[in-house]
C-alpha positions, 0 to 999 in steps of 0.5 A, spaced: 461 492 542 464 493 536 466 498 530 463 495 524 464 500 519 468 507 518 467 513 513 472 518 512 471 525 509 476 530 506 482 528 510 488 528 505 487 524 499 480 521 502 476 526 500 468 523 498 465 518 503 471 513 503 468 508 507 469 500 508 467 495 513 472 494 519 474 488 523 478 485 528 484 484 523 484 488 516 490 488 511 490 494 507 493 494 500 494 498 494 498 502 489 503 507 492 500 514 494 492 511 495 492 514 502 493 507 506 497 511 511 492 516 512 487 511 516 492 511 522 493 518 521 486 520 522 484 515 528 490 518 531 489 525 530 481 525 532 482 519 538 489 520 541 490 526 546 494 532 544 494 531 537 493 536 532 491 537 525 494 541 520 492 545 514 495 540 510 490 535 513 485 537 508 484 535 501 487 540 497 481 541 493 477 544 499 483 548 502 485 552 496 486 559 496 481 561 491 475 558 495 477 560 502 479 567 500 472 569 497 469 567 504 470 574 507 467 578 501 460 574 503 460 577 510 456 583 512 453 585 519 446 584 516 446 576 514 440 572 516 441 566 520 440 562 514 446 566 510 450 565 516 450 558 516 451 558 508 458 562 510 459 556 515 458 551 510 464 554 506 469 552 511 472 545 510 471 540 515 474 533 516 470 528 518 471 521 521 465 516 522 465 510 526 459 505 526 458 501 532 454 495 534 452 494 541 452 487 544 447 485 550 453 484 554 456 491 553 457 495 560 453 501 558 455 505 564 462 505 560 459 508 554 454 512 558 455 519 555 454 516 548 447 513 549 442 518 549 435 514 548 433 508 553 431 504 547 434 502 540 441 502 542 443 496 538 447 501 533 450 507 534 454 512 530 460 516 533 462 522 528 468 526 529 469 533 526 474 538 525 471 544 523 471 551 525 468 553 531 465 560 530 465 562 523 463 569 524 468 570 529 474 568 524 471 573 519 471 579 524 478 577 527 480 577 520 477 584 518 480 587 525 486 585 523 486 588 516 483 594 519 489 594 524 494 594 518 490 600 515 491 604 521 499 604 520 502 609 515 501 609 508 507 606 506 507 600 510 500 599 508 502 599 501 508 594 503 503 590 506 498 590 501 502 585 497 504 581 503 501 574 504 499 576 511 493 579 509 491 573 505 485 570 508 488 563 506 494 564 510 491 567 516 487 561 517 493 557 516 497 561 521 491 560 526 488 554 524 488 551 531 485 557 534 479 557 530 478 550 528 476 545 534 474 537 534 467 536 536 464 529 537 457 527 537 453 520 537 447 519 532 444 513 529 442 512 521 436 516 519 436 520 525 438 528 525 439 528 533 446 530 535 448 528 542 455 531 543 460 528 547 466 531 550 473 530 547 476 527 554 471 522 554 472 519 547 479 519 547 479 515 554 475 510 551 480 509 545 487 506 545 491 508 539 497 505 537 501 506 531 508 502 529 510 507 523 513 505 517 518 510 518 522 507 524 529 509 522 533 503 525 540 503 522 546 498 522 551 504 522 557 504 527 556 511 528 549 511 529 546 517 534 539 515 535 540 508 538 533 507 536 532 500 540 535 503 546 530 509 545 524 504 544 526 500 551 526 507 555 519 509 552 517 502 555 520 503 561 517 510 562 510 507 560 510 501 565 513 506 571 509 513 570 502 510 571 504 506 578 504 511 584 506 505 589 514 506 588 517 512 585 523 511 580 527 515 585 526 510 590 527 504 586 534 507 584 536 510 591 541 506 594 545 505 587 545 513 586 547 514 593 553 510 593 555 513 586 554 520 589 558 518 595 564 516 591 563 522 586 563 527 592 569 524 595 573 524 588 570 531 587 573 534 593 580 531 591 580 533 584 577 540 585 581 542 592 585 547 590 580 550 586 575 551 592 581 553 596 582 559 591 575 561 590 574 561 598 580 566 599 578 570 593 571 570 591 567 570 598 566 575 603 569 571 609 562 571 612 562 566 618 561 559 616 560 560 608 564 555 604 564 552 597 562 545 595 562 541 588 558 535 589 554 530 584 547 531 582 543 526 578 536 526 575 534 519 575 530 520 568 536 523 565 541 518 568 537 512 566 535 515 559 542 516 557 545 510 560 540 505 558 543 502 552 541 495 548 547 490 547 548 484 544 552 479 548 557 474 543 562 469 546 564 475 552 563 481 547 558 486 548 556 489 542 552 495 540 545 494 537 547 496 530 551 490 530 546 485 527 543 489 521 537 493 519 532 487 518 534 484 525 534 491 528 527 492 525 524 486 528 526 487 535 524 495 535 517 493 532 517 487 538 519 492 543 513 497 541 508 491 541 510 489 548 509 496 550 502 497 546 500 490 550 502 493 556 497 499 554 491 495 553 491 493 561 493 499 563 489 504 560 483 499 560 480 502 554 474 500 550 477 500 543 484 498 542 486 499 535 493 498 533 496 500 526 502 497 523 505 500 517 509 496 512 512 491 517 516 488 511 521 494 511 528 491 511 525 484 513 526 478 508 520 473 506 522 468 512 522 474 517 516 477 515 512 470 516 515 470 523 513 477 525 506 475 522 506 469 526 508 472 533 504 478 532 497 473 532 500 469 538 501 475 542 494 479 540 490 472 540 483 472 541 483 473 548 486 480 547 481 484 545 485 489 539 483 491 532 490 490 528 490 494 522 496 492 517 498 496 511 503 492 506 506 492 500 508 485 501 505 478 498 508 474 504 504 478 509 498 477 504 499 470 505 498 470 512 492 474 512 485 471 511 483 474 504 476 476 507 480 481 511 483 485 505 481 492 504 484 494 497 485 502 496 484 504 489 485 511 486 480 513 481 477 520 478 482 523 483 478 520 489 480 514 493 475 508 493 476 502 498 474 495 496 473 489 501 475 483 498 470 479 501 464 482 497 468 479 491 470 472 494 463 471 497 459 472 491 455 465 489 458 465 482 465 464 485 464 459 490 471 455 491 475 460 488 477 463 495 480 457 497 484 456 490 486 463 490 489 462 497 493 456 495 495 460 489 498 466 493 501 460 497 505 457 491 506 463 487 509 470 489 503 475 487 504 482 487 497 483 484 494 488 489 500 492 489 500 493 481 499 499 477 497 494 471 497 486 470 498 481 465 495 474 465 499 469 461 498 461 461 505 459 460 512 459 463 515 461 457 511 468 456 512 469 464 520 468 463 521 473 457 516 478 459 521 483 462 525 482 455 518 484 451 517 490 455 524 492 455 524 492 447 518 496 447 520 501 451 525 505 447 526 512 446 523 512 440 517 509 442 511 514 445 509 508 450 516 507 453 514 509 460 511 502 461 517 500 464 517 505 469 510 502 472 509 496 477 506 491 472 504 484 475 505 478 471 500 472 473 501 465 470 494 462 471 491 456 468 485 456 463 480 453 468 481 459 472 483 465 468 476 467 467 475 468 474 482 472 475 479 476 469 473 478 474 477 479 480 481 484 476 475 487 474 473 488 481 479 491 483 479 495 477 486 494 474 488 495 467 489 488 464 492 485 458 491 477 457 496 474 453 494 467 451 495 462 445 490 460 440 491 453 441 488 450 435 485 443 434 482 439 429 474 436 429 477 430 434 480 435 439 487 433 437 492 439 436 493 441 429 496 447 425 493 453 425 491 453 418 484 455 415 486 455 408 481 449 406 476 452 411 472 456 406 466 461 408 461 455 409 460 454 417 458 447 416 465 446 413 469 449 419 473 444 423 479 447 426 477 450 433 480 453 439 481 449 445 483 455 449 478 456 455 480 463 456 478 465 449 472 461 449 469 465 455 471 471 452 467 470 446 461 467 450 462 460 448 465 457 454 461 450 453 460 451 446 465 450 440 469 456 437 472 456 430 478 459 428 474 462 423 469 466 427 475 468 432 478 471 425 472 475 423 472 478 430 479 480 431 479 487 431 480 491 437 473 492 438 471 485 440 478 484 444 477 490 448 472 490 454 470 496 458 468 496 466 463 501 467 466 508 466 473 505 465 474 505 458 480 500 455 480 496 461 481 489 459 484 486 452 485 479 449 491 478 445 492 472 442 496 469 435 492 472 429 493 473 422 498 479 420 496 480 413 490 476 411 494 469 412 491 463 412 496 459 416 500 462 423 502 460 429 498 456 434 502 458 440 508 463 442 513 458 440 510 457 433 509 465 432 516 467 434 519 462 429 514 465 424 516 472 425 523 471 426 525 466 421 530 470 417 534 472 424 533 464 426 536 462 419 542 466 420 544 463 426 542 456 424 547 456 418 552 459 422 556 453 425 558 456 431 553 461 433 547 455 432 548 454 439 545 460 441 539 457 439 541 449 440 534 447 443 531 449 436 537 446 432 536 440 436 528 440 434 529 441 427 533 435 426 527 431 429 522 433 424 520 430 417 518 433 411 511 431 407 516 426 403 518 423 409 525 426 409 529 429 415 529 437 416 537 439 416 537 445 421 544 448 418 540 448 411 533 449 412 530 455 408 526 460 411 519 457 407 521 451 411 522 453 417 515 457 417 511 451 414 514 446 419 514 451 425 508 447 428 512 440 428 518 443 430 515 446 436 512 439 438 519 436 439 522 442 442 524 443 450 520 450 451 524 451 457 530 451 454 528 455 448 526 460 453 533 460 456 536 461 449 532 467 447 534 470 454 541 470 451 539 471 443 540 478 441 536 482 436 530 478 435 523 481 434 517 480 439 511 477 436 506 482 434 500 480 438 504 481 444 507 487 442 500 490 440 498 488 447 503 491 451 502 498 446 495 498 449 497 496 456 502 502 456 496 507 454 
């Protein structure tokens, strides 16, 4: 028997039919504040004993004061059953639905309360609802409460009239768990029948474990909480409280008796004078009456306060804070895993569901990988447990099957969940899954945790992108907030760039594509991006692009795409694409003429030189400061002009630098050029990149 799908309504940020496929292994990813932690919380509140909902668990849109305060005004004693039902529907509800598949080998006796038919039991839906138990009683109690206030003095009534205590919203808030209850029933798709099941039974078949992100481990020497020691004590309680054969007192009786005898003897000597004085003064001299001061122990308190986790190192006994946050964190999580592992055997539940929130906290990448490996060793295929992990770590992601990723997306004030396997298993992207898995292994990718994304094809752009963004985000720029957002910069090859585009569309992440125009001649050889001799007759066009991303963008993946045609479609309406109702979702940014030029750069390096020629000339002419751009200096001296004369870096003119930018870049070491720009000051970001970043920031 397996859970195959879950659906959530009206729980915190998860408002309208938030649903996704459930599996034995799930990795939940997404930007911050998209409701990922709410998944474990709603499971715990519905399916664990002694858990309670609070007013803050309702989605804020359904529990606001204006909606609740109007309910009592709609009530009167002559309401029809239909009108009463309408009033009940005004009270918000929280719902968790679990779709289940029942296999032939399922022991139906164990789920007997859930089954209500003798046939068609391959699938069931367990519905858990937190809702008002009796809407009319709530309203009547509230009205009686108001009447009680009115019976008091006019002065007090006037005082209370402005008090929140007579506000229906606050009345519900204060008395939520008196009027609201959890209800459980099973049903089937297309069936209106509700087979109500007791909460005791439902909670008995679920074993919910949560390792919270807020673990409070510490590495300070004055730590009071002793988190690891407390976790060990919790483990001890679990393994002893369910065993009736030997009590805790019996296990420790010999040790405690010996300690008690020694302490009682010490107390007799220590308090002898006090006891004699009290007996002579305070007692009534009754026959045989005496005072004794003895030792008395509560085993649980004794063990809890005196069981401490220690490290041993060359004869020294060191406290748990000795090894720092990372080591303490991973130890704490493993103790909780072992404790939950014990619960699986002990509780004998049908569904064991373990939630682990942000295991990467305080762990460096290698320890994250080790944790994931050990987790799957402990809970292997032989242990029937659902493992649901939430994470912001690309290293945790690397250890997961990509089909298990559930991406949480906030759109139009609601949360949507996208299962990555729906994209990866699409027939159009056969083979992309293996590529993506390997790509994530060799490249730290934070795509699934980003606010926005930038796709680039070159190492130089990747190195310089933080500087581009920093230069853009000045106080004078209205788009300065871009630097505060989580931008994922992804270096992709031309062969897979268009598939990354489709992945980003699937994830609905606003994306800027920065790529080179890569001009080539009619023979496919790299050439200047110079269209001065092209004319208007398409039959005379020779210079085209070899860039696969640009060709795919304009729908000419397997055709020739001429530079003149790209220029004719260079306006933003051609370079920006939308997705469904999401406007301005994807933008292509490449080198283009700024002022109707017929010659411009074919690559980033060329365009940078052309747009920064004045700044670079000043550096080159300075006999000392030229070393700030030594890579450019050396490459210029390797280039010959049209007459066969070598260019001179210290005397080159602005016109020559722009004219021979293509030839100069062909001789340049691009990586060294990027490093030079890292230390160079007061240069300008190429216009096509600045335009794209301004668009991305909106």
